[in-house]
N, CA, C and O atoms as a GROMACS GRO file, in nm:
protein
  608
    1MET      N    1   6.244   4.942   9.433
    1MET     CA    2   6.362   4.985   9.334
    1MET      C    3   6.357   4.859   9.229
    1MET      O    4   6.317   4.745   9.253
    2ASP      N    5   6.405   4.906   9.117
    2ASP     CA    6   6.403   4.814   9.011
    2ASP      C    7   6.522   4.705   9.041
    2ASP      O    8   6.628   4.738   9.094
    3ALA      N    9   6.491   4.580   9.004
    3ALA     CA   10   6.575   4.452   9.038
    3ALA      C   11   6.711   4.471   8.975
    3ALA      O   12   6.818   4.448   9.031
    4THR      N   13   6.694   4.515   8.851
    4THR     CA   14   6.831   4.534   8.771
    4THR      C   15   6.928   4.641   8.831
    4THR      O   16   7.050   4.623   8.832
    5LEU      N   17   6.870   4.751   8.879
    5LEU     CA   18   6.931   4.855   8.940
    5LEU      C   19   6.988   4.807   9.079
    5LEU      O   20   7.094   4.851   9.124
    6SER      N   21   6.912   4.717   9.142
    6SER     CA   22   6.954   4.675   9.274
    6SER      C   23   7.070   4.589   9.254
    6SER      O   24   7.168   4.605   9.326
    7LEU      N   25   7.069   4.494   9.158
    7LEU     CA   26   7.164   4.389   9.119
    7LEU      C   27   7.302   4.466   9.089
    7LEU      O   28   7.405   4.440   9.151
    8ALA      N   29   7.296   4.568   8.984
    8ALA     CA   30   7.402   4.643   8.937
    8ALA      C   31   7.474   4.725   9.069
    8ALA      O   32   7.596   4.739   9.076
    9PHE      N   33   7.411   4.759   9.140
    9PHE     CA   34   7.454   4.831   9.268
    9PHE      C   35   7.517   4.739   9.364
    9PHE      O   36   7.612   4.781   9.431
   10ALA      N   37   7.472   4.613   9.379
   10ALA     CA   38   7.530   4.507   9.449
   10ALA      C   39   7.659   4.467   9.391
   10ALA      O   40   7.753   4.456   9.470
   11ILE      N   41   7.678   4.445   9.272
   11ILE     CA   42   7.775   4.384   9.189
   11ILE      C   43   7.889   4.508   9.212
   11ILE      O   44   8.004   4.477   9.243
   12HIS      N   45   7.855   4.627   9.198
   12HIS     CA   46   7.943   4.738   9.198
   12HIS      C   47   8.017   4.754   9.351
   12HIS      O   48   8.137   4.776   9.370
   13SER      N   49   7.917   4.736   9.448
   13SER     CA   50   7.958   4.746   9.587
   13SER      C   51   8.045   4.640   9.628
   13SER      O   52   8.131   4.665   9.712
   14GLY      N   53   8.033   4.507   9.572
   14GLY     CA   54   8.100   4.394   9.604
   14GLY      C   55   8.177   4.328   9.503
   14GLY      O   56   8.148   4.213   9.471
   15PRO      N   57   8.274   4.390   9.448
   15PRO     CA   58   8.343   4.334   9.333
   15PRO      C   59   8.415   4.186   9.360
   15PRO      O   60   8.483   4.169   9.461
   16GLY      N   61   8.397   4.093   9.272
   16GLY     CA   62   8.433   3.961   9.297
   16GLY      C   63   8.347   3.875   9.376
   16GLY      O   64   8.382   3.759   9.396
   17VAL      N   65   8.230   3.924   9.428
   17VAL     CA   66   8.144   3.840   9.526
   17VAL      C   67   8.051   3.757   9.449
   17VAL      O   68   8.009   3.651   9.495
   18TYR      N   69   8.014   3.802   9.328
   18TYR     CA   70   7.918   3.738   9.242
   18TYR      C   71   7.986   3.652   9.150
   18TYR      O   72   8.097   3.685   9.109
   19ALA      N   73   7.923   3.526   9.108
   19ALA     CA   74   7.963   3.430   9.005
   19ALA      C   75   7.854   3.447   8.902
   19ALA      O   76   7.749   3.507   8.924
   20LEU      N   77   7.888   3.388   8.785
   20LEU     CA   78   7.784   3.380   8.681
   20LEU      C   79   7.776   3.236   8.640
   20LEU      O   80   7.874   3.162   8.634
   21LEU      N   81   7.641   3.198   8.608
   21LEU     CA   82   7.618   3.056   8.559
   21LEU      C   83   7.564   3.081   8.426
   21LEU      O   84   7.463   3.151   8.414
   22LEU      N   85   7.625   3.028   8.317
   22LEU     CA   86   7.577   3.060   8.178
   22LEU      C   87   7.531   2.928   8.118
   22LEU      O   88   7.586   2.821   8.144
   23GLY      N   89   7.426   2.942   8.036
   23GLY     CA   90   7.388   2.825   7.946
   23GLY      C   91   7.399   2.850   7.809
   23GLY      O   92   7.455   2.952   7.769
   24SER      N   93   7.347   2.763   7.727
   24SER     CA   94   7.365   2.785   7.576
   24SER      C   95   7.312   2.910   7.520
   24SER      O   96   7.357   2.956   7.415
   25GLY      N   97   7.207   2.973   7.596
   25GLY     CA   98   7.151   3.088   7.551
   25GLY      C   99   7.238   3.212   7.528
   25GLY      O  100   7.206   3.300   7.448
   26ILE      N  101   7.340   3.214   7.594
   26ILE     CA  102   7.445   3.307   7.578
   26ILE      C  103   7.512   3.306   7.449
   26ILE      O  104   7.568   3.408   7.411
   27SER      N  105   7.511   3.194   7.372
   27SER     CA  106   7.579   3.186   7.257
   27SER      C  107   7.479   3.159   7.141
   27SER      O  108   7.518   3.146   7.025
   28ARG      N  109   7.363   3.153   7.172
   28ARG     CA  110   7.252   3.131   7.057
   28ARG      C  111   7.253   3.236   6.954
   28ARG      O  112   7.247   3.205   6.835
   29SER      N  113   7.261   3.352   6.992
   29SER     CA  114   7.266   3.454   6.896
   29SER      C  115   7.379   3.459   6.811
   29SER      O  116   7.381   3.529   6.709
   30ALA      N  117   7.482   3.383   6.850
   30ALA     CA  118   7.606   3.389   6.762
   30ALA      C  119   7.580   3.275   6.659
   30ALA      O  120   7.664   3.265   6.570
   31GLY      N  121   7.486   3.197   6.660
   31GLY     CA  122   7.461   3.092   6.579
   31GLY      C  123   7.512   2.959   6.636
   31GLY      O  124   7.528   2.867   6.556
   32VAL      N  125   7.535   2.943   6.736
   32VAL     CA  126   7.574   2.828   6.809
   32VAL      C  127   7.458   2.757   6.853
   32VAL      O  128   7.383   2.815   6.931
   33PRO      N  129   7.430   2.635   6.814
   33PRO     CA  130   7.280   2.566   6.850
   33PRO      C  131   7.295   2.531   7.012
   33PRO      O  132   7.402   2.521   7.072
   34THR      N  133   7.174   2.517   7.063
   34THR     CA  134   7.176   2.477   7.204
   34THR      C  135   7.188   2.323   7.203
   34THR      O  136   7.180   2.262   7.097
   35GLY      N  137   7.209   2.259   7.320
   35GLY     CA  138   7.233   2.118   7.331
   35GLY      C  139   7.112   2.036   7.261
   35GLY      O  140   7.129   1.937   7.189
   36TRP      N  141   6.993   2.089   7.292
   36TRP     CA  142   6.877   2.018   7.245
   36TRP      C  143   6.867   2.034   7.088
   36TRP      O  144   6.825   1.940   7.022
   37GLU      N  145   6.902   2.145   7.031
   37GLU     CA  146   6.916   2.153   6.887
   37GLU      C  147   7.014   2.058   6.825
   37GLU      O  148   6.992   1.999   6.719
   38VAL      N  149   7.132   2.044   6.902
   38VAL     CA  150   7.240   1.933   6.858
   38VAL      C  151   7.161   1.791   6.855
   38VAL      O  152   7.181   1.709   6.766
   39VAL      N  153   7.081   1.773   6.948
   39VAL     CA  154   7.028   1.635   6.953
   39VAL      C  155   6.930   1.618   6.857
   39VAL      O  156   6.916   1.506   6.809
   40LEU      N  157   6.855   1.716   6.818
   40LEU     CA  158   6.747   1.721   6.703
   40LEU      C  159   6.821   1.681   6.570
   40LEU      O  160   6.792   1.588   6.494
   41ASP      N  161   6.913   1.764   6.560
   41ASP     CA  162   6.998   1.737   6.407
   41ASP      C  163   7.063   1.615   6.433
   41ASP      O  164   7.054   1.544   6.333
   42LEU      N  165   7.127   1.557   6.526
   42LEU     CA  166   7.192   1.438   6.522
   42LEU      C  167   7.075   1.315   6.502
   42LEU      O  168   7.105   1.211   6.442
   43ILE      N  169   6.956   1.335   6.551
   43ILE     CA  170   6.842   1.241   6.526
   43ILE      C  171   6.819   1.245   6.376
   43ILE      O  172   6.816   1.140   6.314
   44GLN      N  173   6.805   1.353   6.320
   44GLN     CA  174   6.789   1.368   6.175
   44GLN      C  175   6.891   1.299   6.083
   44GLN      O  176   6.857   1.243   5.978
   45LYS      N  177   7.011   1.305   6.124
   45LYS     CA  178   7.115   1.228   6.069
   45LYS      C  179   7.116   1.099   6.088
   45LYS      O  180   7.150   1.031   5.991
   46VAL      N  181   7.081   1.033   6.206
   46VAL     CA  182   7.068   0.894   6.235
   46VAL      C  183   6.945   0.837   6.142
   46VAL      O  184   6.952   0.724   6.093
   47ALA      N  185   6.837   0.919   6.121
   47ALA     CA  186   6.725   0.889   6.040
   47ALA      C  187   6.773   0.879   5.892
   47ALA      O  188   6.744   0.781   5.822
   48LEU      N  189   6.842   0.974   5.850
   48LEU     CA  190   6.892   0.969   5.709
   48LEU      C  191   6.981   0.866   5.686
   48LEU      O  192   6.976   0.807   5.578
   49ALA      N  193   7.068   0.832   5.779
   49ALA     CA  194   7.162   0.710   5.770
   49ALA      C  195   7.104   0.572   5.768
   49ALA      O  196   7.164   0.472   5.727
   50GLN      N  197   6.975   0.574   5.816
   50GLN     CA  198   6.889   0.459   5.798
   50GLN      C  199   6.794   0.450   5.694
   50GLN      O  200   6.710   0.361   5.681
   51GLY      N  201   6.815   0.569   5.604
   51GLY     CA  202   6.730   0.571   5.493
   51GLY      C  203   6.576   0.609   5.514
   51GLY      O  204   6.484   0.586   5.435
   52GLN      N  205   6.567   0.671   5.634
   52GLN     CA  206   6.440   0.724   5.664
   52GLN      C  207   6.420   0.876   5.691
   52GLN      O  208   6.520   0.947   5.699
   53ASP      N  209   6.297   0.928   5.706
   53ASP     CA  210   6.288   1.051   5.712
   53ASP      C  211   6.214   1.074   5.848
   53ASP      O  212   6.106   1.021   5.869
   54CYS      N  213   6.273   1.153   5.939
   54CYS     CA  214   6.202   1.164   6.082
   54CYS      C  215   6.111   1.254   6.080
   54CYS      O  216   6.043   1.269   6.182
   55GLY      N  217   6.085   1.342   5.955
   55GLY     CA  218   5.981   1.428   5.960
   55GLY      C  219   5.974   1.554   6.042
   55GLY      O  220   6.084   1.599   6.075
   56PRO      N  221   5.866   1.621   6.083
   56PRO     CA  222   5.885   1.741   6.158
   56PRO      C  223   5.905   1.727   6.306
   56PRO      O  224   5.920   1.825   6.378
   57ASP      N  225   5.903   1.611   6.349
   57ASP     CA  226   5.927   1.567   6.495
   57ASP      C  227   6.031   1.471   6.518
   57ASP      O  228   6.001   1.352   6.535
   58PRO      N  229   6.156   1.513   6.521
   58PRO     CA  230   6.251   1.417   6.521
   58PRO      C  231   6.249   1.344   6.669
   58PRO      O  232   6.290   1.229   6.679
   59GLU      N  233   6.205   1.409   6.773
   59GLU     CA  234   6.205   1.356   6.895
   59GLU      C  235   6.100   1.236   6.908
   59GLU      O  236   6.121   1.139   6.981
   60ARG      N  237   5.999   1.251   6.839
   60ARG     CA  238   5.902   1.161   6.838
   60ARG      C  239   5.948   1.044   6.756
   60ARG      O  240   5.928   0.931   6.801
   61TRP      N  241   6.004   1.060   6.648
   61TRP     CA  242   6.066   0.962   6.554
   61TRP      C  243   6.166   0.887   6.628
   61TRP      O  244   6.179   0.768   6.601
   62TYR      N  245   6.235   0.938   6.712
   62TYR     CA  246   6.347   0.854   6.797
   62TYR      C  247   6.276   0.778   6.888
   62TYR      O  248   6.305   0.659   6.901
   63ALA      N  249   6.179   0.832   6.958
   63ALA     CA  250   6.114   0.764   7.054
   63ALA      C  251   6.040   0.636   6.999
   63ALA      O  252   6.040   0.528   7.058
   64ASP      N  253   5.978   0.660   6.881
   64ASP     CA  254   5.910   0.543   6.835
   64ASP      C  255   6.014   0.427   6.775
   64ASP      O  256   5.997   0.305   6.781
   65SER      N  257   6.119   0.493   6.721
   65SER     CA  258   6.235   0.394   6.669
   65SER      C  259   6.303   0.327   6.779
   65SER      O  260   6.326   0.207   6.768
   66PHE      N  261   6.338   0.390   6.885
   66PHE     CA  262   6.421   0.342   6.987
   66PHE      C  263   6.361   0.295   7.116
   66PHE      O  264   6.425   0.232   7.200
   67GLY      N  265   6.234   0.330   7.130
   67GLY     CA  266   6.158   0.295   7.254
   67GLY      C  267   6.187   0.366   7.372
   67GLY      O  268   6.161   0.318   7.483
   68LYS      N  269   6.245   0.490   7.354
   68LYS     CA  270   6.278   0.581   7.470
   68LYS      C  271   6.299   0.712   7.409
   68LYS      O  272   6.315   0.725   7.288
   69ALA      N  273   6.300   0.816   7.498
   69ALA     CA  274   6.318   0.958   7.464
   69ALA      C  275   6.466   0.968   7.433
   69ALA      O  276   6.545   0.887   7.481
   70PRO      N  277   6.504   1.068   7.352
   70PRO     CA  278   6.643   1.085   7.323
   70PRO      C  279   6.693   1.148   7.439
   70PRO      O  280   6.617   1.220   7.506
   71ASP      N  281   6.836   1.128   7.479
   71ASP     CA  282   6.911   1.165   7.564
   71ASP      C  283   7.038   1.217   7.510
   71ASP      O  284   7.098   1.140   7.435
   72TYR      N  285   7.095   1.338   7.533
   72TYR     CA  286   7.208   1.369   7.471
   72TYR      C  287   7.329   1.294   7.484
   72TYR      O  288   7.398   1.265   7.387
   73SER      N  289   7.358   1.261   7.613
   73SER     CA  290   7.479   1.188   7.636
   73SER      C  291   7.462   1.058   7.583
   73SER      O  292   7.564   1.010   7.532
   74GLU      N  293   7.334   0.972   7.583
   74GLU     CA  294   7.340   0.851   7.538
   74GLU      C  295   7.357   0.841   7.398
   74GLU      O  296   7.419   0.750   7.343
   75LEU      N  297   7.297   0.945   7.335
   75LEU     CA  298   7.305   0.962   7.179
   75LEU      C  299   7.448   0.979   7.125
   75LEU      O  300   7.492   0.917   7.028
   76LEU      N  301   7.519   1.072   7.199
   76LEU     CA  302   7.646   1.095   7.160
   76LEU      C  303   7.732   0.962   7.185
   76LEU      O  304   7.820   0.930   7.105
   77GLU      N  305   7.707   0.898   7.282
   77GLU     CA  306   7.788   0.776   7.312
   77GLU      C  307   7.762   0.660   7.206
   77GLU      O  308   7.847   0.576   7.175
   78ALA      N  309   7.647   0.667   7.161
   78ALA     CA  310   7.613   0.561   7.062
   78ALA      C  311   7.662   0.599   6.934
   78ALA      O  312   7.686   0.509   6.852
   79LEU      N  313   7.682   0.724   6.902
   79LEU     CA  314   7.722   0.774   6.767
   79LEU      C  315   7.889   0.758   6.774
   79LEU      O  316   7.950   0.710   6.678
   80ALA      N  317   7.944   0.794   6.875
   80ALA     CA  318   8.090   0.823   6.877
   80ALA      C  319   8.138   0.763   7.025
   80ALA      O  320   8.109   0.820   7.130
   81LYS      N  321   8.212   0.644   7.020
   81LYS     CA  322   8.237   0.580   7.143
   81LYS      C  323   8.349   0.641   7.214
   81LYS      O  324   8.345   0.633   7.336
   82LYS      N  325   8.455   0.705   7.157
   82LYS     CA  326   8.563   0.758   7.217
   82LYS      C  327   8.536   0.924   7.225
   82LYS      O  328   8.475   0.991   7.142
   83PRO      N  329   8.602   0.972   7.352
   83PRO     CA  330   8.587   1.112   7.364
   83PRO      C  331   8.635   1.196   7.224
   83PRO      O  332   8.569   1.286   7.171
   84ALA      N  333   8.760   1.148   7.181
   84ALA     CA  334   8.806   1.216   7.057
   84ALA      C  335   8.710   1.212   6.947
   84ALA      O  336   8.701   1.308   6.870
   85GLU      N  337   8.630   1.096   6.934
   85GLU     CA  338   8.524   1.099   6.836
   85GLU      C  339   8.424   1.192   6.851
   85GLU      O  340   8.376   1.255   6.757
   86ARG      N  341   8.388   1.203   6.971
   86ARG     CA  342   8.270   1.280   7.019
   86ARG      C  343   8.302   1.434   6.981
   86ARG      O  344   8.224   1.505   6.917
   87GLN      N  345   8.430   1.475   7.030
   87GLN     CA  346   8.472   1.602   6.989
   87GLN      C  347   8.478   1.633   6.836
   87GLN      O  348   8.447   1.744   6.794
   88ALA      N  349   8.517   1.540   6.760
   88ALA     CA  350   8.516   1.553   6.609
   88ALA      C  351   8.366   1.568   6.576
   88ALA      O  352   8.328   1.660   6.504
   89LEU      N  353   8.288   1.487   6.623
   89LEU     CA  354   8.144   1.484   6.578
   89LEU      C  355   8.084   1.629   6.609
   89LEU      O  356   8.031   1.697   6.521
   90LEU      N  357   8.095   1.668   6.732
   90LEU     CA  358   8.052   1.808   6.766
   90LEU      C  359   8.118   1.911   6.721
   90LEU      O  360   8.053   2.015   6.726
   91ARG      N  361   8.237   1.922   6.674
   91ARG     CA  362   8.318   2.030   6.639
   91ARG      C  363   8.246   2.145   6.549
   91ARG      O  364   8.258   2.266   6.567
   92SER      N  365   8.169   2.082   6.447
   92SER     CA  366   8.118   2.163   6.366
   92SER      C  367   7.981   2.242   6.411
   92SER      O  368   7.924   2.332   6.348
   93TYR      N  369   7.946   2.193   6.524
   93TYR     CA  370   7.831   2.260   6.603
   93TYR      C  371   7.884   2.379   6.661
   93TYR      O  372   7.815   2.481   6.660
   94PHE      N  373   8.002   2.380   6.714
   94PHE     CA  374   8.043   2.469   6.820
   94PHE      C  375   8.160   2.563   6.762
   94PHE      O  376   8.180   2.673   6.814
   95GLU      N  377   8.233   2.522   6.657
   95GLU     CA  378   8.341   2.582   6.595
   95GLU      C  379   8.308   2.636   6.459
   95GLU      O  380   8.249   2.564   6.378
   96PRO      N  381   8.344   2.763   6.430
   96PRO     CA  382   8.305   2.829   6.297
   96PRO      C  383   8.370   2.755   6.188
   96PRO      O  384   8.480   2.702   6.209
   97SER      N  385   8.311   2.746   6.066
   97SER     CA  386   8.374   2.715   5.941
   97SER      C  387   8.422   2.831   5.897
   97SER      O  388   8.406   2.936   5.958
   98GLU      N  389   8.491   2.819   5.777
   98GLU     CA  390   8.554   2.948   5.714
   98GLU      C  391   8.437   3.050   5.670
   98GLU      O  392   8.449   3.172   5.685
   99ASP      N  393   8.333   2.993   5.618
   99ASP     CA  394   8.217   3.051   5.567
   99ASP      C  395   8.144   3.115   5.690
   99ASP      O  396   8.108   3.232   5.679
  100GLU      N  397   8.121   3.049   5.803
  100GLU     CA  398   8.058   3.102   5.918
  100GLU      C  399   8.138   3.220   5.970
  100GLU      O  400   8.084   3.326   6.003
  101ARG      N  401   8.278   3.197   5.978
  101ARG     CA  402   8.374   3.306   6.023
  101ARG      C  403   8.355   3.419   5.936
  101ARG      O  404   8.342   3.529   5.988
  102ALA      N  405   8.352   3.410   5.818
  102ALA     CA  406   8.328   3.547   5.712
  102ALA      C  407   8.210   3.594   5.742
  102ALA      O  408   8.208   3.717   5.749
  103GLU      N  409   8.086   3.528   5.766
  103GLU     CA  410   7.974   3.584   5.805
  103GLU      C  411   7.952   3.639   5.946
  103GLU      O  412   7.851   3.700   5.981
  104GLY      N  413   8.061   3.609   6.027
  104GLY     CA  414   8.043   3.676   6.167
  104GLY      C  415   7.980   3.582   6.260
  104GLY      O  416   7.960   3.610   6.378
  105LYS      N  417   7.946   3.466   6.204
  105LYS     CA  418   7.893   3.346   6.306
  105LYS      C  419   7.992   3.290   6.393
  105LYS      O  420   8.112   3.302   6.368
  106LYS      N  421   7.939   3.220   6.512
  106LYS     CA  422   8.020   3.167   6.612
  106LYS      C  423   8.124   3.227   6.643
  106LYS      O  424   8.232   3.170   6.654
  107GLN      N  425   8.104   3.374   6.665
  107GLN     CA  426   8.192   3.462   6.726
  107GLN      C  427   8.148   3.524   6.842
  107GLN      O  428   8.026   3.528   6.858
  108PRO      N  429   8.226   3.577   6.936
  108PRO     CA  430   8.175   3.643   7.064
  108PRO      C  431   8.084   3.746   7.022
  108PRO      O  432   8.104   3.819   6.925
  109THR      N  433   7.964   3.750   7.111
  109THR     CA  434   7.857   3.849   7.098
  109THR      C  435   7.884   3.966   7.191
  109THR      O  436   7.982   3.966   7.264
  110LYS      N  437   7.801   4.062   7.190
  110LYS     CA  438   7.805   4.184   7.287
  110LYS      C  439   7.800   4.140   7.419
  110LYS      O  440   7.863   4.198   7.509
  111ALA      N  441   7.709   4.013   7.444
  111ALA     CA  442   7.700   3.978   7.577
  111ALA      C  443   7.823   3.900   7.622
  111ALA      O  444   7.854   3.904   7.741
  112HIS      N  445   7.889   3.835   7.541
  112HIS     CA  446   8.022   3.760   7.582
  112HIS      C  447   8.111   3.869   7.606
  112HIS      O  448   8.189   3.849   7.699
  113ARG      N  449   8.122   3.993   7.538
  113ARG     CA  450   8.224   4.097   7.547
  113ARG      C  451   8.187   4.161   7.674
  113ARG      O  452   8.283   4.199   7.740
  114ALA      N  453   8.060   4.185   7.726
  114ALA     CA  454   8.032   4.257   7.837
  114ALA      C  455   8.055   4.188   7.953
  114ALA      O  456   8.089   4.249   8.054
  115ILE      N  457   8.039   4.060   7.953
  115ILE     CA  458   8.090   3.960   8.058
  115ILE      C  459   8.249   3.966   8.079
  115ILE      O  460   8.305   3.965   8.189
  116ALA      N  461   8.307   3.973   7.962
  116ALA     CA  462   8.450   3.978   7.976
  116ALA      C  463   8.490   4.105   8.029
  116ALA      O  464   8.585   4.110   8.107
  117GLN      N  465   8.425   4.211   7.995
  117GLN     CA  466   8.451   4.352   8.076
  117GLN      C  467   8.442   4.351   8.216
  117GLN      O  468   8.522   4.411   8.287
  118LEU      N  469   8.333   4.277   8.265
  118LEU     CA  470   8.299   4.267   8.397
  118LEU      C  471   8.432   4.193   8.478
  118LEU      O  472   8.482   4.231   8.583
  119VAL      N  473   8.464   4.098   8.410
  119VAL     CA  474   8.570   4.016   8.455
  119VAL      C  475   8.712   4.094   8.454
  119VAL      O  476   8.790   4.077   8.548
  120ALA      N  477   8.740   4.168   8.362
  120ALA     CA  478   8.846   4.237   8.346
  120ALA      C  479   8.851   4.355   8.448
  120ALA      O  480   8.957   4.389   8.501
  121SER      N  481   8.745   4.410   8.472
  121SER     CA  482   8.719   4.515   8.579
  121SER      C  483   8.719   4.449   8.724
  121SER      O  484   8.717   4.522   8.823
  122GLY      N  485   8.720   4.328   8.735
  122GLY     CA  486   8.730   4.283   8.862
  122GLY      C  487   8.584   4.238   8.944
  122GLY      O  488   8.576   4.190   9.057
  123PHE      N  489   8.480   4.269   8.854
  123PHE     CA  490   8.354   4.271   8.923
  123PHE      C  491   8.312   4.113   8.919
  123PHE      O  492   8.235   4.076   9.009
  124VAL      N  493   8.349   4.031   8.837
  124VAL     CA  494   8.311   3.882   8.833
  124VAL      C  495   8.459   3.817   8.822
  124VAL      O  496   8.551   3.862   8.754
  125ARG      N  497   8.463   3.697   8.906
  125ARG     CA  498   8.590   3.630   8.896
  125ARG      C  499   8.561   3.488   8.871
  125ARG      O  500   8.659   3.418   8.845
  126VAL      N  501   8.439   3.431   8.875
  126VAL     CA  502   8.406   3.298   8.855
  126VAL      C  503   8.288   3.288   8.760
  126VAL      O  504   8.179   3.340   8.782
  127ILE      N  505   8.318   3.215   8.652
  127ILE     CA  506   8.196   3.176   8.557
  127ILE      C  507   8.191   3.026   8.540
  127ILE      O  508   8.284   2.953   8.504
  128ILE      N  509   8.070   2.992   8.571
  128ILE     CA  510   8.035   2.842   8.558
  128ILE      C  511   7.947   2.829   8.416
  128ILE      O  512   7.844   2.895   8.404
  129THR      N  513   7.992   2.743   8.312
  129THR     CA  514   7.907   2.742   8.200
  129THR      C  515   7.896   2.589   8.151
  129THR      O  516   7.991   2.511   8.157
  130THR      N  517   7.784   2.559   8.106
  130THR     CA  518   7.752   2.424   8.043
  130THR      C  519   7.793   2.423   7.895
  130THR      O  520   7.772   2.321   7.828
  131ASN      N  521   7.849   2.530   7.843
  131ASN     CA  522   7.850   2.549   7.697
  131ASN      C  523   7.992   2.476   7.659
  131ASN      O  524   8.086   2.464   7.737
  132PHE      N  525   7.989   2.430   7.525
  132PHE     CA  526   8.109   2.352   7.475
  132PHE      C  527   8.180   2.456   7.378
  132PHE      O  528   8.294   2.438   7.337
  133ASP      N  529   8.104   2.561   7.347
  133ASP     CA  530   8.183   2.663   7.264
  133ASP      C  531   8.281   2.739   7.350
  133ASP      O  532   8.270   2.742   7.473
  134ARG      N  533   8.372   2.796   7.285
  134ARG     CA  534   8.474   2.886   7.341
  134ARG      C  535   8.449   3.024   7.332
  134ARG      O  536   8.541   3.099   7.362
  135LEU      N  537   8.349   3.068   7.299
  135LEU     CA  538   8.322   3.214   7.284
  135LEU      C  539   8.342   3.313   7.400
  135LEU      O  540   8.386   3.427   7.384
  136LEU      N  541   8.311   3.266   7.503
  136LEU     CA  542   8.353   3.344   7.639
  136LEU      C  543   8.484   3.362   7.663
  136LEU      O  544   8.532   3.469   7.699
  137GLU      N  545   8.553   3.244   7.642
  137GLU     CA  546   8.700   3.244   7.651
  137GLU      C  547   8.780   3.325   7.544
  137GLU      O  548   8.887   3.377   7.576
  138GLN      N  549   8.736   3.334   7.437
  138GLN     CA  550   8.783   3.425   7.330
  138GLN      C  551   8.755   3.582   7.365
  138GLN      O  552   8.837   3.670   7.337
  139ALA      N  553   8.633   3.607   7.428
  139ALA     CA  554   8.600   3.737   7.457
  139ALA      C  555   8.689   3.775   7.566
  139ALA      O  556   8.745   3.885   7.564
  140LEU      N  557   8.706   3.686   7.670
  140LEU     CA  558   8.810   3.716   7.779
  140LEU      C  559   8.940   3.749   7.735
  140LEU      O  560   8.996   3.851   7.776
  141VAL      N  561   8.996   3.667   7.651
  141VAL     CA  562   9.134   3.680   7.599
  141VAL      C  563   9.141   3.831   7.528
  141VAL      O  564   9.230   3.913   7.548
  142ASP      N  565   9.041   3.845   7.451
  142ASP     CA  566   9.034   3.990   7.364
  142ASP      C  567   9.023   4.092   7.475
  142ASP      O  568   9.071   4.201   7.444
  143ALA      N  569   8.976   4.086   7.584
  143ALA     CA  570   8.960   4.180   7.704
  143ALA      C  571   9.087   4.195   7.792
  143ALA      O  572   9.092   4.270   7.890
  144GLY      N  573   9.200   4.107   7.742
  144GLY     CA  574   9.321   4.108   7.828
  144GLY      C  575   9.310   4.006   7.949
  144GLY      O  576   9.395   4.013   8.038
  145VAL      N  577   9.214   3.916   7.956
  145VAL     CA  578   9.204   3.822   8.059
  145VAL      C  579   9.255   3.685   7.997
  145VAL      O  580   9.209   3.645   7.890
  146GLN      N  581   9.339   3.624   8.059
  146GLN     CA  582   9.376   3.482   8.039
  146GLN      C  583   9.298   3.399   8.137
  146GLN      O  584   9.324   3.399   8.257
  147PRO      N  585   9.193   3.324   8.080
  147PRO     CA  586   9.104   3.242   8.173
  147PRO      C  587   9.180   3.122   8.211
  147PRO      O  588   9.266   3.068   8.141
  148THR      N  589   9.138   3.078   8.342
  148THR     CA  590   9.157   2.948   8.381
  148THR      C  591   9.049   2.864   8.369
  148THR      O  592   8.948   2.887   8.437
  149VAL      N  593   9.054   2.763   8.287
  149VAL     CA  594   8.951   2.667   8.243
  149VAL      C  595   8.958   2.540   8.323
  149VAL      O  596   9.061   2.473   8.323
  150ILE      N  597   8.853   2.506   8.390
  150ILE     CA  598   8.861   2.379   8.441
  150ILE      C  599   8.746   2.310   8.384
  150ILE      O  600   8.636   2.365   8.395
  151LYS      N  601   8.758   2.191   8.321
  151LYS     CA  602   8.660   2.112   8.260
  151LYS      C  603   8.658   1.966   8.293
  151LYS      O  604   8.763   1.912   8.328
  152SER      N  605   8.540   1.895   8.283
  152SER     CA  606   8.543   1.772   8.294
  152SER      C  607   8.443   1.709   8.214
  152SER      O  608   8.433   1.586   8.214
   0.00000   0.00000   0.00000
C-alpha cells in the first residue's frame, strides 16, 4: 500500500492522535528565509559593517575572520544583546513589509491552510514548530481556530 494513503487512513481513523513537527521548509515558499539563510545574510551584513566583502561564501569568510563556524544563536547574541533587540533585528526576515504584503509574500501558503483545516477538523491537535514566523498561527485563526502558543 502507498505510504501516503496509509498515513491518510491512519489520521482519519484516529483524529487527534498525530502531532506535526514543522520546520522552516513550510514557510520557505512564502518567501520566509530558513534559519541558515538568515545566518548567511547576517554574516554579509557583518562583513559590510567592517568594510569587507565576504564574497560568494559567507560561511567561509566568517570562519576565516572569527576562527569558528557560524552559529545562529551565537551570532544573534553577538549582534543584539537583549531579547527585544534580537526580535527587532529578526523582524524583517519573518514579518512582511508593506511591499511584501502587496506582493503576497510572507503570507500563509496552501500548506499552512491545509494544516489549519486538519486542526479545524480535529485531525491534528498538537503542532510543534521551530519557526519564528506566525504564518501557521494566521492560517489557524483564518480557519476559525484560536491557537494556544507555548514558546520559549
